C-alpha positions as CSV (number, residue, x, y, z in Angstrom):
1,X,10.5,-14.8,42.4
2,X,9.1,-16.6,45.4
3,X,12.4,-18.2,47.9
4,X,11.4,-21.7,47.4
5,X,10.7,-21.6,43.7
6,X,12.4,-24.7,41.6
7,X,12.5,-22.4,38.8
8,X,16.0,-21.0,39.3
9,X,17.2,-18.1,37.1
10,X,19.5,-20.5,35.3
11,X,16.5,-22.3,34.4
12,X,14.6,-19.7,33.1
13,X,18.0,-18.6,31.0
14,X,17.9,-21.8,29.1
15,X,14.0,-21.9,28.2
16,X,14.8,-19.9,24.9
17,X,17.3,-22.7,24.2
18,X,15.0,-25.2,24.7
19,X,12.1,-24.0,22.7
20,X,14.5,-23.1,19.7
21,X,16.3,-26.5,19.6
22,X,12.5,-28.5,20.7
23,X,10.5,-26.6,18.2
24,X,13.7,-27.2,15.3
25,X,14.6,-30.4,15.9
26,X,18.0,-29.6,16.0
27,X,20.7,-27.6,18.3
28,X,22.3,-26.4,14.9
29,X,19.2,-24.8,13.6
30,X,18.2,-23.2,17.3
31,X,21.7,-22.0,17.4
32,X,21.3,-20.2,14.1
33,X,18.1,-18.9,14.7
34,X,19.5,-17.1,18.2
35,X,22.7,-16.4,16.5
36,X,24.9,-18.2,19.0
37,X,27.0,-21.1,19.0
38,X,26.1,-24.8,18.4
39,X,28.0,-25.2,21.4
40,X,26.5,-22.9,23.4
41,X,22.7,-24.4,22.8
42,X,24.1,-27.5,23.8
43,X,25.6,-26.5,26.9
44,X,22.1,-24.6,27.9
45,X,20.2,-27.5,27.3
46,X,22.7,-30.0,29.4
47,X,22.5,-27.6,32.4
48,X,18.6,-27.7,32.0
49,X,18.6,-31.3,32.1
50,X,20.7,-31.3,35.2
51,X,18.6,-28.4,36.8
52,X,15.4,-30.4,36.3
53,X,17.2,-34.1,36.7
54,X,15.6,-35.9,33.7
55,X,16.6,-36.2,30.1
56,X,15.0,-33.9,27.6
57,X,16.1,-35.1,23.9
58,X,17.0,-38.5,22.9
59,X,20.3,-38.0,20.8
60,X,19.6,-39.5,17.8
61,X,21.9,-40.2,14.7
62,X,19.0,-38.6,12.4
63,X,18.4,-35.3,14.6
64,X,16.6,-34.6,18.6
65,X,13.8,-36.2,19.2
66,X,12.1,-35.0,22.7
67,X,11.5,-37.1,25.6
68,X,7.8,-37.5,27.2
69,X,9.3,-35.1,29.8
70,X,10.5,-33.0,27.3
71,X,7.6,-33.0,25.1
72,X,5.7,-32.1,28.3
73,X,7.8,-29.0,29.2
74,X,8.3,-27.9,25.7
75,X,4.0,-27.5,25.1
76,X,4.4,-25.3,28.4
77,X,7.1,-23.8,27.3
78,X,6.3,-22.8,23.7
79,X,2.5,-21.3,24.8
80,X,4.9,-19.4,27.8
81,X,6.9,-17.9,25.4
82,X,4.6,-17.1,23.1
83,X,2.1,-15.0,26.0
84,X,5.0,-13.1,26.7
85,X,5.6,-11.6,23.6
86,X,1.9,-11.3,23.0
87,X,1.5,-8.9,26.5
88,X,4.8,-7.3,25.9
89,X,3.5,-6.2,22.5
90,X,0.2,-4.9,23.9
91,X,1.6,-2.9,26.8
92,X,4.3,-1.0,24.6
93,X,3.2,2.5,23.8
94,X,1.7,3.4,20.0
95,X,5.1,4.9,19.3
96,X,6.9,1.7,19.2
97,X,4.6,-0.2,16.5
98,X,5.4,-3.2,15.0
99,X,7.6,-3.0,11.8
100,X,7.3,-5.8,9.0
101,X,10.4,-5.9,7.0
102,X,9.0,-7.4,3.2
103,X,11.7,-7.9,0.5
104,X,9.8,-8.7,-2.8
105,X,10.1,-9.0,-6.6
106,X,10.1,-5.2,-8.2
107,X,7.5,-6.3,-10.7
108,X,5.1,-8.4,-8.6
109,X,5.8,-5.4,-5.5
110,X,4.8,-2.7,-8.0
111,X,2.3,-4.1,-9.9
112,X,0.3,-6.6,-7.5
113,X,1.4,-6.4,-4.1
114,X,1.2,-2.3,-3.7
115,X,-2.2,-1.8,-4.9
116,X,-3.2,-4.4,-2.2
117,X,-1.0,-3.2,1.0
118,X,-3.7,-0.6,1.6
119,X,-6.3,-3.2,2.9
120,X,-3.5,-5.1,5.4
121,X,-2.8,-1.3,6.5
122,X,-6.3,-1.1,7.1
123,X,-6.5,-4.2,9.1
124,X,-3.4,-3.7,10.8
125,X,-2.7,-0.3,11.5
126,X,-0.5,-0.7,14.3
127,X,2.3,-2.8,11.8
128,X,4.5,-0.6,9.6
129,X,5.2,-1.7,6.6
130,X,8.8,-2.0,4.9
131,X,9.0,-2.6,1.4
132,X,12.1,-3.0,-0.8
133,X,12.4,-4.6,-4.2
134,X,14.4,-7.8,-4.3
135,X,15.5,-9.5,-7.6
136,X,16.3,-12.8,-6.4
137,X,16.2,-14.9,-3.5
138,X,18.3,-14.3,0.0
139,X,19.6,-16.9,1.8
140,X,18.6,-17.1,5.6
141,X,22.0,-15.8,6.9
142,X,21.2,-12.7,4.6
143,X,17.9,-12.5,5.7
144,X,18.8,-12.5,9.4
145,X,22.1,-9.9,8.6
146,X,19.6,-7.0,6.8
147,X,16.4,-7.9,9.3
148,X,14.4,-9.2,6.7
149,X,11.0,-10.8,7.9
150,X,9.9,-12.1,4.5
151,X,10.5,-12.6,0.5
152,X,7.9,-12.8,-1.5
153,X,9.3,-14.0,-4.8
154,X,8.4,-15.8,-8.2
155,X,10.7,-18.3,-8.4
156,X,11.6,-22.0,-9.9
157,X,11.4,-22.9,-6.2
158,X,14.0,-25.8,-5.4
159,X,14.7,-26.8,-2.1
160,X,16.8,-24.6,-0.7
161,X,13.4,-23.3,0.6
162,X,11.6,-26.3,1.0
163,X,11.1,-25.7,5.0
164,X,10.3,-22.3,4.6
165,X,8.0,-21.7,1.6
166,X,4.8,-21.0,1.7
167,X,3.1,-21.6,-2.0
168,X,1.1,-18.6,-3.1
169,X,0.0,-18.7,-6.3
170,X,0.7,-20.0,-9.5
171,X,1.3,-18.3,-13.1
172,X,0.1,-18.2,-16.6
173,X,1.9,-16.4,-19.9
174,X,0.4,-14.7,-22.2
175,X,1.6,-13.2,-25.7
176,X,0.0,-9.5,-25.5
177,X,0.5,-6.5,-27.3
178,X,-1.5,-3.2,-27.3
179,X,-4.6,-3.1,-29.8
180,X,-2.5,0.0,-31.6
181,X,0.5,-2.7,-32.6
182,X,-2.1,-5.3,-33.6
183,X,-4.0,-3.2,-35.7
184,X,-0.7,-2.2,-37.4
185,X,0.7,-5.4,-37.9
186,X,-1.2,-8.6,-39.3
187,X,-2.2,-11.2,-37.2
188,X,-0.2,-14.2,-36.2
189,X,-1.2,-17.3,-37.8
190,X,1.7,-19.3,-36.6
191,X,4.7,-19.2,-34.2
192,X,6.9,-18.6,-37.0
193,X,5.7,-15.4,-37.9
194,X,7.0,-14.0,-34.1
195,X,10.5,-14.2,-36.2
196,X,9.2,-10.9,-38.1
197,X,7.8,-9.1,-35.4
198,X,9.7,-7.2,-32.3
199,X,9.3,-9.4,-28.8
200,X,9.6,-8.2,-25.6
201,X,11.6,-9.8,-23.0
202,X,12.1,-9.8,-19.3
203,X,15.5,-11.0,-19.4
204,X,15.8,-12.4,-16.0
205,X,12.3,-13.7,-14.8
206,X,13.9,-15.8,-12.0
207,X,16.9,-16.3,-10.5
208,X,19.6,-18.2,-13.3
209,X,17.1,-18.1,-16.0
210,X,18.3,-17.5,-19.7
211,X,17.3,-14.1,-21.0
212,X,14.3,-15.6,-23.3
213,X,13.5,-18.3,-20.7
214,X,9.6,-17.1,-20.7
215,X,9.1,-16.8,-24.6
216,X,11.3,-20.0,-25.2
217,X,8.6,-21.8,-22.7
218,X,5.4,-20.6,-23.8
219,X,6.9,-21.6,-27.6
220,X,7.0,-24.9,-26.5
221,X,3.5,-25.5,-24.3
222,X,1.9,-23.8,-27.2
223,X,3.2,-25.8,-30.2
224,X,3.6,-29.3,-27.7
225,X,7.5,-29.2,-29.6
226,X,9.6,-31.0,-27.1
227,X,12.5,-31.2,-29.8
228,X,13.3,-27.2,-28.7
229,X,13.1,-26.5,-31.9
230,X,10.3,-23.7,-32.0
231,X,12.5,-21.8,-29.3
232,X,14.2,-20.0,-32.5
233,X,11.4,-18.2,-32.9
234,X,11.5,-16.4,-29.3
235,X,14.9,-15.4,-29.3
236,X,15.4,-11.8,-30.6
237,X,13.9,-8.4,-29.7
238,X,14.0,-6.0,-26.7
239,X,15.3,-7.3,-23.5
240,X,14.7,-5.4,-20.0
241,X,15.4,-6.4,-16.8
242,X,12.2,-6.0,-15.1
243,X,8.9,-7.3,-16.5
244,X,7.3,-4.5,-15.7
245,X,9.7,-2.2,-18.1
246,X,8.4,-5.0,-20.8
247,X,4.6,-4.6,-20.1
248,X,4.9,-0.8,-20.2
249,X,6.8,-1.3,-23.7
250,X,3.8,-3.3,-24.7
251,X,1.6,-0.9,-23.1
252,X,3.4,1.9,-25.5
253,X,3.6,-0.2,-29.0
254,X,6.6,-1.4,-29.0
255,X,6.2,-4.9,-29.6
256,X,4.8,-8.1,-28.0
257,X,5.2,-9.0,-24.4
258,X,5.4,-12.1,-23.3
259,X,3.2,-11.0,-19.8
260,X,3.0,-13.0,-16.8
261,X,-1.1,-12.7,-16.3
262,X,-0.9,-11.9,-12.7
263,X,0.8,-8.6,-13.2
264,X,-1.3,-7.2,-16.0
265,X,-5.3,-8.5,-14.9
266,X,-6.3,-4.8,-15.1
267,X,-4.9,-4.3,-18.8
268,X,-6.3,-7.5,-20.0
269,X,-9.9,-6.6,-18.2
270,X,-9.7,-2.9,-19.6
271,X,-8.5,-4.0,-23.3
272,X,-5.5,-1.9,-23.2
273,X,-3.4,-5.3,-23.9
274,X,-4.8,-7.7,-26.1
275,X,-3.6,-11.5,-26.8
276,X,-1.7,-11.8,-29.7
277,X,-2.4,-15.5,-29.2
278,X,-5.2,-16.7,-27.4
279,X,-3.8,-19.4,-25.7
280,X,-2.3,-19.3,-22.2
281,X,0.4,-21.4,-20.9
282,X,1.1,-22.8,-17.5
283,X,4.3,-21.1,-15.8
284,X,7.1,-23.4,-14.3
285,X,7.8,-20.6,-11.6
286,X,5.8,-19.6,-9.1
287,X,5.0,-17.1,-6.5
288,X,5.8,-18.3,-2.7
289,X,6.5,-16.7,0.4
290,X,9.6,-17.4,2.8
291,X,10.1,-16.5,6.4
292,X,12.9,-15.8,8.4
293,X,13.3,-18.8,10.9
294,X,13.8,-15.7,13.1
295,X,10.5,-14.5,12.9
296,X,7.8,-17.3,12.9
297,X,6.5,-16.6,16.2
298,X,6.3,-12.8,14.9
299,X,2.6,-12.0,14.7
300,X,3.2,-9.6,12.0
301,X,4.8,-12.2,9.8
302,X,2.0,-14.5,10.8
303,X,-1.0,-11.6,9.9
304,X,1.1,-10.8,6.5
305,X,1.6,-14.5,5.6
306,X,-2.1,-15.6,5.9
307,X,-3.5,-12.5,4.9
308,X,-1.4,-12.7,1.6
309,X,-2.3,-16.1,0.6
310,X,-6.3,-15.5,1.1
311,X,-5.6,-12.9,-1.5
312,X,-4.0,-14.7,-3.6
313,X,-6.5,-17.5,-3.6
314,X,-9.4,-14.7,-4.2
315,X,-7.0,-13.2,-7.3
316,X,-6.2,-16.6,-9.0
317,X,-9.8,-17.4,-8.9
318,X,-10.6,-14.3,-10.7
319,X,-7.7,-13.9,-12.7
320,X,-8.3,-17.7,-14.3
321,X,-12.0,-17.0,-14.8
322,X,-10.8,-13.4,-16.9
323,X,-8.6,-15.9,-18.9
324,X,-10.7,-18.8,-19.7
325,X,-12.8,-16.0,-21.3
326,X,-10.4,-14.8,-23.9
327,X,-7.9,-18.0,-24.3
328,X,-7.8,-21.3,-24.1
329,X,-5.6,-22.2,-20.9
330,X,-2.8,-25.0,-21.3
C-alpha cells in the first residue's frame, strides 16, 4: 500500500461492514449476514465515518438511508468487492471447485429437479451440487448454521419468505389413476363416488397442511362448493409422507392420487397415469426459491437461480399445454 494513501487499513477493514449495511439498509441485517453483533457493525461504520470525515448514513426511525456521499461510496465498494470475489474464484485451482448446497422438497427433487440437473452441470462444470431433501422450510439462521445456499420449496408462501423469495412456478392438481385401476372401477360421475374408491394422499404437502388438504382443495374448486361439505368425500384412503409415494401407489393400481401435475408430466404423456376426472385445479401452493442472505453475491447461487427460473418458465408453458389437451383448467 502506498505510504501516502488515504485508504488506511482501518478503512479497508470496515468496507465489508459498510457494503452489507448499505445493501441491506440495516445494521441488524448486516450483522446477521456477517455473523457479528449489531454493535460491531455500528462501531465499524462509526469508525469509517470518522476516518473519511463525512456522514455516510442517515439514521431514521424506519431504518437507514444513505447520504449522497454514502451512495457514491457504496457504488464503488459494491463493485470492487464483487470484482475481488470473482477474481479470487478465477485464480483458485480446479480442485477448489465452487460448491452449491441446495435443499429441496424431496418429491420435487427426485421427480423434477434431478432429471434436469445434468443440464446445469454441463453449463457450469466447475460448480459442485450438494442436494438434500427438506420437507419444509428453514429459518435463515438454520440455513446459515447448516451452510445451505438455496431452498427450493413447494409451499403456501407467507410473509416469512417475502424478502428472500424468488417465485418459480405454479401448480395444478389432478386426480389420477393407472389404466388398470380405471378398467376395474366404474367411471366417477360425481364427487360422491370418491367415497367408494381408495384415495391416496400426501399427508404433508406443505408446512402445516392437513392430511387431506390437496383433496379438499380440489373438491372445493371442482364443485364450487364453498360450504366445505364436499370435503368429506376426500378424507379417507391411504396416507404417505411424500407425494412421490402416493404417485407410485397410483402407478401400481392402489387407488386415485391427487397429483401435482409438475411431478407426473411424463406419466400423463405416456398414459401410465390417466385423469379420473378431466379437471385440473390451480393449487394454492406454488414453487419458490429462497436464497441464503449470505450467499446472494455468490456466483453459483446467481447462476442456479437464473437457470432454474428459465427451466420452470419453459416447463410450465409446456405442462399447461399438455394439461389443456386432456383436462379443463380452473
